[in-house]
C-alpha positions in Angstrom: 0.0 0.0 0.0 2.7 2.4 0.8 4.4 1.8 -2.6 1.1 2.7 -4.2 0.7 5.8 -2.4 4.3 7.0 -2.9 3.9 6.2 -6.9 0.7 8.2 -6.8 2.3 11.2 -5.2 5.4 11.3 -7.5 3.1 11.2 -10.6 1.5 14.5 -10.0 3.7 17.6 -11.1 5.1 19.6 -8.2 4.9 22.9 -10.5 2.0 23.9 -12.8 2.4 26.5 -15.5 0.0 28.2 -17.8 0.5 31.3 -19.8 3.7 32.5 -17.9 1.9 31.9 -14.6 3.7 29.3 -12.3 2.0 27.6 -9.4 4.5 25.8 -7.2 2.4 23.1 -5.3 5.1 22.3 -2.8 5.8 25.9 -1.5 2.2 27.1 -2.3 3.6 30.2 -4.2 2.3 31.6 -7.5 4.8 33.6 -9.8 3.3 35.8 -12.5 5.9 37.2 -15.1 8.9 36.4 -12.7 7.4 38.2 -9.6 5.7 36.2 -6.7 2.1 37.0 -6.1 0.6 36.3 -2.7 -2.6 34.2 -2.8 -4.7 33.2 0.2 -5.1 29.5 0.9 -8.4 29.5 -0.7 -7.2 31.4 -3.8 -4.4 29.0 -4.2 -6.7 26.0 -4.0 -9.0 27.6 -6.6 -6.0 28.3 -8.9 -4.7 24.8 -8.5 -8.0 23.4 -9.3 -8.2 25.6 -12.7 -4.5 24.7 -13.6 -5.1 20.9 -13.1 -8.3 21.1 -15.2 -7.0 23.4 -18.0 -9.5 24.1 -20.7 -12.2 22.3 -19.0 -15.4 24.2 -17.9 -15.8 23.7 -14.3 -19.3 24.5 -12.8 -19.6 26.7 -9.6 -20.9 23.5 -7.8 -17.6 21.5 -8.8 -15.5 24.5 -7.6 -17.5 24.8 -4.3 -17.1 21.0 -3.7 -13.4 20.9 -4.5 -12.3 24.2 -2.9 -14.6 24.8 0.0 -16.1 21.3 0.6 -19.9 20.7 0.9 -20.5 23.2 3.8 -21.3 26.1 1.5 -24.7 27.0 0.1 -24.6 26.3 -3.7 -26.6 29.6 -4.1 -23.7 31.5 -2.8 -21.5 33.9 -5.0 -18.3 33.0 -3.0 -16.9 31.4 -6.2 -17.5 34.4 -8.4 -15.9 36.6 -5.8 -12.9 34.4 -5.5 -12.6 34.1 -9.3 -12.6 38.0 -9.2 -9.7 37.8 -6.8 -7.8 35.5 -8.9 -8.3 37.5 -12.1 -7.1 40.7 -10.4 -4.0 38.9 -9.3 -3.2 36.5 -12.2 -4.6 38.5 -15.1 -8.2 39.2 -16.2 -7.8 37.2 -19.5 -6.7 34.1 -17.8 -10.2 32.8 -16.3 -13.1 32.9 -18.7 -16.8 32.8 -17.7 -18.7 30.3 -19.7 -22.4 31.6 -19.5 -24.8 29.3 -17.9 -22.0 26.7 -17.3 -19.2 28.1 -15.0 -15.5 29.1 -15.5 -12.6 27.8 -17.8 -8.9 28.5 -17.5 -7.6 29.4 -21.0 
């Protein structure tokens, strides 16, 4: 069992990069155009989710369950608020709203 868990952890990349933005999963740091950008724990989890599911449309419900767990009301606008925070910090053009569906990382 330990060998399988060890192999699973090694298969995931430690650094994710999209459009010149780098997320280091180990150090929990984001870098945009060579400069470090401070992200809160939730912002980092949201960014990590987008980076791991690049070009996929993720619904608000999917993002709520992956980042906040099932404790939040699905009618809450918390996802929209945090997507706005990420857009300000990482770039407005990075995260695209897909009308009636959710959000996608370009």
